[in-house]
N, CA, C and O atoms as a GROMACS GRO file, in nm:
protein
  360
    1MET      N    1  -6.598   2.782   9.179
    1MET     CA    2  -6.571   2.654   9.240
    1MET      C    3  -6.693   2.564   9.224
    1MET      O    4  -6.804   2.603   9.261
    2LEU      N    5  -6.674   2.447   9.169
    2LEU     CA    6  -6.784   2.354   9.147
    2LEU      C    7  -6.811   2.272   9.272
    2LEU      O    8  -6.720   2.238   9.346
    3LEU      N    9  -6.937   2.242   9.293
    3LEU     CA   10  -6.973   2.152   9.401
    3LEU      C   11  -6.932   2.011   9.360
    3LEU      O   12  -6.954   1.974   9.244
    4PRO      N   13  -6.874   1.932   9.450
    4PRO     CA   14  -6.823   1.800   9.412
    4PRO      C   15  -6.925   1.708   9.347
    4PRO      O   16  -6.891   1.636   9.253
    5ASP      N   17  -7.049   1.709   9.394
    5ASP     CA   18  -7.149   1.616   9.340
    5ASP      C   19  -7.205   1.662   9.206
    5ASP      O   20  -7.278   1.586   9.142
    6ALA      N   21  -7.173   1.782   9.161
    6ALA     CA   22  -7.227   1.834   9.036
    6ALA      C   23  -7.124   1.841   8.924
    6ALA      O   24  -7.158   1.882   8.813
    7ARG      N   25  -7.002   1.802   8.950
    7ARG     CA   26  -6.896   1.817   8.850
    7ARG      C   27  -6.925   1.746   8.719
    7ARG      O   28  -6.907   1.804   8.612
    8ALA      N   29  -6.970   1.623   8.726
    8ALA     CA   30  -6.997   1.547   8.603
    8ALA      C   31  -7.110   1.611   8.523
    8ALA      O   32  -7.102   1.622   8.401
    9ASP      N   33  -7.216   1.653   8.592
    9ASP     CA   34  -7.328   1.718   8.524
    9ASP      C   35  -7.285   1.848   8.459
    9ASP      O   36  -7.321   1.877   8.345
   10VAL      N   37  -7.209   1.926   8.531
   10VAL     CA   38  -7.163   2.054   8.480
   10VAL      C   39  -7.070   2.033   8.361
   10VAL      O   40  -7.084   2.102   8.260
   11LEU      N   41  -6.978   1.940   8.370
   11LEU     CA   42  -6.888   1.913   8.260
   11LEU      C   43  -6.964   1.867   8.136
   11LEU      O   44  -6.933   1.909   8.024
   12SER      N   45  -7.062   1.783   8.155
   12SER     CA   46  -7.144   1.736   8.043
   12SER      C   47  -7.219   1.851   7.976
   12SER      O   48  -7.225   1.859   7.854
   13LEU      N   49  -7.275   1.940   8.056
   13LEU     CA   50  -7.346   2.054   8.000
   13LEU      C   51  -7.252   2.150   7.927
   13LEU      O   52  -7.286   2.200   7.820
   14VAL      N   53  -7.137   2.174   7.983
   14VAL     CA   54  -7.041   2.263   7.919
   14VAL      C   55  -6.995   2.204   7.786
   14VAL      O   56  -6.983   2.277   7.687
   15LYS      N   57  -6.969   2.074   7.782
   15LYS     CA   58  -6.927   2.010   7.658
   15LYS      C   59  -7.036   2.017   7.552
   15LYS      O   60  -7.008   2.046   7.436
   16SER      N   61  -7.161   1.991   7.592
   16SER     CA   62  -7.269   1.995   7.493
   16SER      C   63  -7.292   2.137   7.443
   16SER      O   64  -7.321   2.158   7.326
   17LEU      N   65  -7.279   2.234   7.531
   17LEU     CA   66  -7.294   2.374   7.490
   17LEU      C   67  -7.182   2.412   7.394
   17LEU      O   68  -7.206   2.482   7.296
   18ASP      N   69  -7.062   2.368   7.421
   18ASP     CA   70  -6.950   2.397   7.333
   18ASP      C   71  -6.969   2.332   7.196
   18ASP      O   72  -6.936   2.392   7.094
   19ASN      N   73  -7.022   2.210   7.193
   19ASN     CA   74  -7.049   2.143   7.066
   19ASN      C   75  -7.152   2.219   6.983
   19ASN      O   76  -7.139   2.230   6.861
   20ILE      N   77  -7.254   2.270   7.049
   20ILE     CA   78  -7.356   2.347   6.978
   20ILE      C   79  -7.297   2.477   6.923
   20ILE      O   80  -7.326   2.514   6.809
   21ILE      N   81  -7.217   2.543   7.002
   21ILE     CA   82  -7.153   2.667   6.955
   21ILE      C   83  -7.063   2.637   6.836
   21ILE      O   84  -7.065   2.711   6.737
   22ASP      N   85  -6.984   2.530   6.843
   22ASP     CA   86  -6.895   2.494   6.732
   22ASP      C   87  -6.974   2.462   6.605
   22ASP      O   88  -6.936   2.506   6.496
   23ALA      N   89  -7.082   2.386   6.618
   23ALA     CA   90  -7.164   2.350   6.501
   23ALA      C   91  -7.229   2.474   6.440
   23ALA      O   92  -7.233   2.489   6.318
   24THR      N   93  -7.280   2.561   6.525
   24THR     CA   94  -7.344   2.684   6.476
   24THR      C   95  -7.243   2.772   6.404
   24THR      O   96  -7.273   2.829   6.299
   25GLU      N   97  -7.123   2.782   6.459
   25GLU     CA   98  -7.019   2.862   6.396
   25GLU      C   99  -6.980   2.804   6.260
   25GLU      O  100  -6.962   2.878   6.163
   26ALA      N  101  -6.968   2.672   6.251
   26ALA     CA  102  -6.931   2.608   6.125
   26ALA      C  103  -7.039   2.629   6.018
   26ALA      O  104  -7.007   2.658   5.903
   27ILE      N  105  -7.164   2.614   6.057
   27ILE     CA  106  -7.274   2.633   5.962
   27ILE      C  107  -7.281   2.778   5.915
   27ILE      O  108  -7.303   2.805   5.797
   28THR      N  109  -7.262   2.870   6.008
   28THR     CA  110  -7.264   3.012   5.974
   28THR      C  111  -7.151   3.045   5.876
   28THR      O  112  -7.172   3.119   5.780
   29LYS      N  113  -7.033   2.992   5.901
   29LYS     CA  114  -6.920   3.014   5.809
   29LYS      C  115  -6.950   2.960   5.670
   29LYS      O  116  -6.919   3.023   5.570
   30ASP      N  117  -7.012   2.840   5.665
   30ASP     CA  118  -7.049   2.782   5.536
   30ASP      C  119  -7.143   2.875   5.459
   30ASP      O  120  -7.125   2.896   5.339
   31PHE      N  121  -7.242   2.929   5.527
   31PHE     CA  122  -7.336   3.020   5.462
   31PHE      C  123  -7.267   3.148   5.417
   31PHE      O  124  -7.296   3.200   5.309
   32LEU      N  125  -7.176   3.199   5.499
   32LEU     CA  126  -7.106   3.322   5.462
   32LEU      C  127  -7.014   3.301   5.341
   32LEU      O  128  -7.001   3.390   5.257
   33ILE      N  129  -6.952   3.186   5.333
   33ILE     CA  130  -6.861   3.158   5.222
   33ILE      C  131  -6.938   3.125   5.094
   33ILE      O  132  -6.906   3.177   4.987
   34GLN      N  133  -7.039   3.040   5.106
   34GLN     CA  134  -7.111   2.993   4.986
   34GLN      C  135  -7.215   3.093   4.937
   34GLN      O  136  -7.244   3.099   4.817
   35LYS      N  137  -7.272   3.171   5.027
   35LYS     CA  138  -7.376   3.269   4.994
   35LYS      C  139  -7.484   3.209   4.905
   35LYS      O  140  -7.504   3.253   4.791
   36PRO      N  141  -7.555   3.109   4.957
   36PRO     CA  142  -7.657   3.043   4.874
   36PRO      C  143  -7.775   3.137   4.845
   36PRO      O  144  -7.809   3.224   4.925
   37CYS      N  145  -7.835   3.117   4.730
   37CYS     CA  146  -7.956   3.192   4.691
   37CYS      C  147  -8.074   3.096   4.696
   37CYS      O  148  -8.074   2.992   4.631
   38PHE      N  149  -8.173   3.134   4.773
   38PHE     CA  150  -8.292   3.051   4.785
   38PHE      C  151  -8.404   3.115   4.702
   38PHE      O  152  -8.416   3.237   4.699
   39PRO      N  153  -8.486   3.035   4.637
   39PRO     CA  154  -8.598   3.089   4.560
   39PRO      C  155  -8.694   3.167   4.650
   39PRO      O  156  -8.711   3.135   4.768
   40GLU      N  157  -8.754   3.267   4.594
   40GLU     CA  158  -8.845   3.357   4.667
   40GLU      C  159  -8.953   3.284   4.748
   40GLU      O  160  -8.980   3.324   4.861
   41PRO      N  161  -9.016   3.178   4.695
   41PRO     CA  162  -9.122   3.112   4.772
   41PRO      C  163  -9.074   3.054   4.906
   41PRO      O  164  -9.155   3.031   4.996
   42TYR      N  165  -8.943   3.031   4.920
   42TYR     CA  166  -8.889   2.972   5.042
   42TYR      C  167  -8.844   3.075   5.145
   42TYR      O  168  -8.812   3.038   5.258
   43HIS      N  169  -8.840   3.201   5.109
   43HIS     CA  170  -8.788   3.304   5.200
   43HIS      C  171  -8.864   3.310   5.332
   43HIS      O  172  -8.802   3.314   5.438
   44LYS      N  173  -8.995   3.309   5.325
   44LYS     CA  174  -9.075   3.318   5.449
   44LYS      C  175  -9.050   3.198   5.539
   44LYS      O  176  -9.033   3.212   5.660
   45ASP      N  177  -9.047   3.078   5.480
   45ASP     CA  178  -9.024   2.957   5.559
   45ASP      C  179  -8.883   2.955   5.619
   45ASP      O  180  -8.865   2.914   5.734
   46LEU      N  181  -8.784   2.998   5.542
   46LEU     CA  182  -8.646   3.000   5.592
   46LEU      C  183  -8.631   3.103   5.705
   46LEU      O  184  -8.560   3.078   5.803
   47LEU      N  185  -8.695   3.216   5.691
   47LEU     CA  186  -8.690   3.317   5.797
   47LEU      C  187  -8.755   3.263   5.924
   47LEU      O  188  -8.704   3.283   6.034
   48HIS      N  189  -8.869   3.196   5.909
   48HIS     CA  190  -8.938   3.136   6.024
   48HIS      C  191  -8.850   3.030   6.090
   48HIS      O  192  -8.838   3.025   6.212
   49LEU      N  193  -8.788   2.944   6.009
   49LEU     CA  194  -8.700   2.840   6.061
   49LEU      C  195  -8.580   2.899   6.134
   49LEU      O  196  -8.543   2.852   6.241
   50THR      N  197  -8.520   3.002   6.076
   50THR     CA  198  -8.404   3.066   6.138
   50THR      C  199  -8.441   3.133   6.269
   50THR      O  200  -8.368   3.122   6.368
   51THR      N  201  -8.552   3.203   6.270
   51THR     CA  202  -8.598   3.271   6.392
   51THR      C  203  -8.625   3.170   6.503
   51THR      O  204  -8.584   3.191   6.617
   52ASN      N  205  -8.692   3.062   6.470
   52ASN     CA  206  -8.721   2.959   6.570
   52ASN      C  207  -8.593   2.894   6.621
   52ASN      O  208  -8.581   2.866   6.741
   53SER      N  209  -8.499   2.870   6.533
   53SER     CA  210  -8.372   2.809   6.574
   53SER      C  211  -8.296   2.900   6.670
   53SER      O  212  -8.244   2.853   6.771
   54LEU      N  213  -8.290   3.028   6.639
   54LEU     CA  214  -8.221   3.122   6.727
   54LEU      C  215  -8.290   3.134   6.862
   54LEU      O  216  -8.224   3.145   6.965
   55ASN      N  217  -8.423   3.133   6.861
   55ASN     CA  218  -8.496   3.140   6.988
   55ASN      C  219  -8.469   3.016   7.072
   55ASN      O  220  -8.452   3.027   7.194
   56GLN      N  221  -8.466   2.899   7.011
   56GLN     CA  222  -8.438   2.777   7.085
   56GLN      C  223  -8.294   2.776   7.138
   56GLN      O  224  -8.268   2.733   7.250
   57LEU      N  225  -8.203   2.824   7.056
   57LEU     CA  226  -8.064   2.830   7.100
   57LEU      C  227  -8.047   2.925   7.217
   57LEU      O  228  -7.974   2.895   7.312
   58THR      N  229  -8.114   3.038   7.212
   58THR     CA  230  -8.109   3.134   7.322
   58THR      C  231  -8.165   3.072   7.450
   58THR      O  232  -8.106   3.086   7.557
   59THR      N  233  -8.276   3.004   7.438
   59THR     CA  234  -8.337   2.939   7.554
   59THR      C  235  -8.243   2.832   7.611
   59THR      O  236  -8.228   2.820   7.733
   60TYR      N  237  -8.181   2.757   7.524
   60TYR     CA  238  -8.087   2.653   7.567
   60TYR      C  239  -7.969   2.713   7.643
   60TYR      O  240  -7.930   2.662   7.748
   61TYR      N  241  -7.914   2.823   7.591
   61TYR     CA  242  -7.805   2.891   7.660
   61TYR      C  243  -7.848   2.939   7.798
   61TYR      O  244  -7.777   2.918   7.897
   62LEU      N  245  -7.962   3.002   7.805
   62LEU     CA  246  -8.009   3.056   7.933
   62LEU      C  247  -8.036   2.945   8.034
   62LEU      O  248  -8.010   2.962   8.153
   63GLN      N  249  -8.087   2.832   7.987
   63GLN     CA  250  -8.107   2.719   8.078
   63GLN      C  251  -7.974   2.670   8.133
   63GLN      O  252  -7.965   2.634   8.251
   64HIS      N  253  -7.872   2.667   8.050
   64HIS     CA  254  -7.739   2.628   8.098
   64HIS      C  255  -7.688   2.726   8.201
   64HIS      O  256  -7.632   2.686   8.303
   65VAL      N  257  -7.705   2.853   8.175
   65VAL     CA  258  -7.658   2.954   8.269
   65VAL      C  259  -7.726   2.936   8.404
   65VAL      O  260  -7.660   2.941   8.508
   66LEU      N  261  -7.856   2.917   8.402
   66LEU     CA  262  -7.929   2.901   8.528
   66LEU      C  263  -7.887   2.774   8.602
   66LEU      O  264  -7.872   2.776   8.724
   67PHE      N  265  -7.869   2.665   8.529
   67PHE     CA  266  -7.824   2.542   8.593
   67PHE      C  267  -7.685   2.559   8.654
   67PHE      O  268  -7.660   2.522   8.768
   68LEU      N  269  -7.595   2.616   8.573
   68LEU     CA  270  -7.458   2.630   8.621
   68LEU      C  271  -7.448   2.732   8.734
   68LEU      O  272  -7.359   2.723   8.818
   69ALA      N  273  -7.538   2.829   8.736
   69ALA     CA  274  -7.537   2.927   8.845
   69ALA      C  275  -7.564   2.860   8.979
   69ALA      O  276  -7.516   2.907   9.082
   70LYS      N  277  -7.640   2.752   8.978
   70LYS     CA  278  -7.667   2.679   9.102
   70LYS      C  279  -7.544   2.602   9.150
   70LYS      O  280  -7.531   2.573   9.269
   71HIS      N  281  -7.455   2.568   9.057
   71HIS     CA  282  -7.346   2.477   9.090
   71HIS      C  283  -7.208   2.539   9.079
   71HIS      O  284  -7.108   2.468   9.079
   72THR      N  285  -7.201   2.668   9.071
   72THR     CA  286  -7.070   2.733   9.062
   72THR      C  287  -7.074   2.866   9.135
   72THR      O  288  -7.180   2.926   9.154
   73LEU      N  289  -6.958   2.910   9.176
   73LEU     CA  290  -6.948   3.040   9.243
   73LEU      C  291  -6.909   3.150   9.146
   73LEU      O  292  -6.898   3.266   9.185
   74TYR      N  293  -6.888   3.115   9.019
   74TYR     CA  294  -6.841   3.212   8.920
   74TYR      C  295  -6.953   3.260   8.830
   74TYR      O  296  -6.937   3.266   8.709
   75LEU      N  297  -7.065   3.294   8.887
   75LEU     CA  298  -7.182   3.336   8.809
   75LEU      C  299  -7.154   3.456   8.719
   75LEU      O  300  -7.192   3.451   8.602
   76PRO      N  301  -7.091   3.566   8.765
   76PRO     CA  302  -7.067   3.679   8.674
   76PRO      C  303  -6.981   3.641   8.554
   76PRO      O  304  -7.008   3.687   8.443
   77ILE      N  305  -6.879   3.559   8.574
   77ILE     CA  306  -6.794   3.516   8.464
   77ILE      C  307  -6.874   3.428   8.369
   77ILE      O  308  -6.862   3.441   8.247
   78LEU      N  309  -6.954   3.340   8.424
   78LEU     CA  310  -7.034   3.249   8.344
   78LEU      C  311  -7.133   3.325   8.256
   78LEU      O  312  -7.145   3.297   8.137
   79ILE      N  313  -7.202   3.420   8.314
   79ILE     CA  314  -7.300   3.498   8.238
   79ILE      C  315  -7.231   3.578   8.129
   79ILE      O  316  -7.279   3.582   8.016
   80THR      N  317  -7.119   3.641   8.161
   80THR     CA  318  -7.046   3.721   8.062
   80THR      C  319  -7.000   3.634   7.946
   80THR      O  320  -7.018   3.672   7.831
   81SER      N  321  -6.940   3.519   7.975
   81SER     CA  322  -6.889   3.434   7.868
   81SER      C  323  -7.003   3.376   7.784
   81SER      O  324  -6.988   3.361   7.663
   82THR      N  325  -7.115   3.344   7.846
   82THR     CA  326  -7.229   3.290   7.772
   82THR      C  327  -7.285   3.394   7.676
   82THR      O  328  -7.311   3.362   7.560
   83PHE      N  329  -7.304   3.515   7.722
   83PHE     CA  330  -7.360   3.617   7.636
   83PHE      C  331  -7.261   3.663   7.530
   83PHE      O  332  -7.302   3.707   7.423
   84MET      N  333  -7.132   3.653   7.557
   84MET     CA  334  -7.032   3.684   7.454
   84MET      C  335  -7.041   3.578   7.343
   84MET      O  336  -7.029   3.612   7.225
   85SER      N  337  -7.062   3.454   7.379
   85SER     CA  338  -7.077   3.348   7.280
   85SER      C  339  -7.203   3.370   7.198
   85SER      O  340  -7.202   3.351   7.076
   86MET      N  341  -7.310   3.411   7.263
   86MET     CA  342  -7.436   3.437   7.192
   86MET      C  343  -7.418   3.554   7.096
   86MET      O  344  -7.472   3.552   6.986
   87LYS      N  345  -7.343   3.655   7.137
   87LYS     CA  346  -7.321   3.771   7.052
   87LYS      C  347  -7.247   3.731   6.925
   87LYS      O  348  -7.274   3.786   6.819
   88GLN      N  349  -7.154   3.636   6.934
   88GLN     CA  350  -7.082   3.590   6.816
   88GLN      C  351  -7.177   3.520   6.719
   88GLN      O  352  -7.161   3.534   6.597
   89ILE      N  353  -7.273   3.448   6.770
   89ILE     CA  354  -7.366   3.376   6.684
   89ILE      C  355  -7.460   3.473   6.614
   89ILE      O  356  -7.486   3.459   6.494
   90TYR      N  357  -7.511   3.571   6.688
   90TYR     CA  358  -7.605   3.665   6.628
   90TYR      C  359  -7.532   3.763   6.542
   90TYR      O  360  -7.594   3.850   6.482
   0.00000   0.00000   0.00000
């Protein structure tokens, strides 16, 4: 159950989180289908970029969970669904 004064904030966060998940899924599918080959000199930089992106995404998800935990009574469901989404990305 959402607190009345937090509904707009919660809805905005949920929408933005969903947009990020959708974009990440689309990009991942593109990479899986196209299977691009990057030259060897770029491997280290691409690995660093990917690792940093995943770390930032994880932090963003956890911040959403903590914010939403303050404004909802469905914390166990929220945590489960968030980590299931993260599992799909990884």
